[in-house]
C-alpha positions as CSV (number, residue, x, y, z in Angstrom):
1,M,55.6,-112.2,-11.3
2,P,54.1,-111.8,-7.8
3,S,52.7,-108.6,-6.8
4,K,54.4,-105.3,-5.5
5,Q,52.1,-105.5,-2.2
6,S,52.8,-109.3,-1.6
7,Y,57.1,-108.4,-2.3
8,L,57.2,-105.6,0.3
9,T,54.9,-108.3,2.8
10,K,57.1,-110.7,2.1
11,K,60.4,-109.0,2.1
12,F,59.4,-105.9,4.8
13,R,57.1,-108.4,7.6
14,G,59.2,-109.3,10.7
15,R,61.1,-106.4,10.6
16,Y,61.0,-102.5,12.5
17,V,58.0,-100.6,9.6
18,E,61.3,-97.6,9.6
19,R,63.3,-99.9,7.6
20,L,60.1,-100.4,5.5
21,I,60.1,-96.3,5.6
22,E,63.6,-96.4,4.2
23,F,63.5,-99.0,1.8
24,L,60.4,-96.1,0.5
25,C,62.4,-93.6,1.0
26,G,65.3,-94.6,-1.2
27,L,63.4,-95.7,-4.6
28,D,63.0,-91.7,-6.2
29,K,64.9,-88.4,-3.7
30,N,61.8,-86.7,-5.2
31,W,59.2,-88.6,-3.1
32,S,57.4,-87.5,-0.3
33,W,56.0,-90.4,2.3
34,K,52.6,-88.8,4.7
35,T,53.0,-91.6,7.2
36,T,49.9,-91.5,10.4
37,Y,50.3,-94.3,12.7
38,Y,46.0,-95.5,13.8
39,I,46.7,-97.3,16.8
40,H,43.2,-98.7,18.3
41,S,42.2,-101.5,21.5
42,F,39.1,-103.1,21.2
43,R,40.9,-105.3,23.8
44,Q,43.2,-104.5,26.1
45,D,45.7,-107.7,24.8
46,D,45.8,-106.3,21.3
47,S,49.0,-105.6,19.7
48,T,47.7,-104.2,15.6
49,A,48.3,-101.4,15.0
50,Y,48.2,-99.5,11.2
51,C,50.0,-96.9,9.1
52,K,49.2,-95.2,6.0
53,M,51.6,-93.7,3.9
54,Y,51.0,-92.0,1.4
55,C,53.1,-90.2,-1.6
56,Q,51.1,-87.1,-3.1
57,E,54.3,-87.4,-6.5
58,N,53.4,-90.9,-7.2
59,G,49.1,-91.7,-6.0
60,K,51.0,-94.4,-4.3
61,L,48.6,-95.3,-0.6
62,L,50.3,-97.8,1.4
63,L,48.4,-99.7,4.0
64,V,50.7,-101.8,6.6
65,K,49.1,-103.9,9.7
66,L,51.9,-103.9,12.1
67,D,52.5,-105.9,15.7
68,M,53.5,-103.4,18.7
69,I,56.3,-104.1,21.2
70,E,57.5,-103.7,24.1
71,R,60.3,-102.8,24.6
72,D,62.2,-101.3,28.3
73,V,63.6,-98.5,27.5
74,S,65.0,-97.8,31.6
75,E,63.6,-98.9,35.1
76,N,60.4,-97.2,34.7
77,V,59.6,-96.4,31.2
78,T,58.3,-98.7,28.4
79,G,58.7,-97.9,24.3
80,V,56.9,-99.7,22.0
81,R,58.7,-100.1,18.3
82,F,56.1,-101.4,15.7
83,V,56.4,-104.6,13.4
84,V,55.8,-105.4,9.9
85,K,53.2,-107.6,9.8
86,K,50.9,-107.2,6.3
87,V,51.3,-104.8,3.6
88,G,48.8,-103.4,1.0
89,E,48.7,-100.7,-1.8
90,R,46.0,-98.7,-3.6
91,N,46.8,-96.1,-6.2
92,Y,45.3,-92.9,-5.3
93,D,45.3,-88.8,-6.4
94,T,44.4,-88.1,-3.7
95,E,45.1,-89.3,0.4
96,P,42.2,-89.9,0.8
97,E,39.9,-88.8,4.1
98,I,39.7,-91.3,7.5
99,N,36.0,-92.1,7.3
100,D,37.3,-93.7,3.7
101,L,40.5,-95.5,4.7
102,F,38.4,-97.6,7.2
103,E,37.0,-99.2,4.5
104,V,40.0,-98.9,2.9
105,F,42.0,-101.2,4.9
106,K,38.6,-103.3,5.0
107,T,38.8,-104.1,1.5
108,E,42.8,-105.1,1.9
109,N,42.1,-108.6,4.5
110,L,44.6,-106.2,6.8
111,L,41.4,-105.5,9.5
């Protein structure tokens, strides 16, 4: 039986991250997912972003590696959409601090 994180990666890879969020919110109406995006660019051409989703009710921490896709909204405005690349999952009693978070991303091979 495949693990949950490989299932989520296979099901949502290449799809907008909003679809993953809708799926998670639809699992249980009593669960609330706190979502935070991290965009860093060490290189000018880097189009990778990261997302942390934490649910206090079930103690799940989802880590998502994303591709940023630029789209022209209008002639003078460019918007960004996020597409799922890989999903990692951990159990946490409390939401991890930002300093601990990057170590967790590393151990999930997302960085």
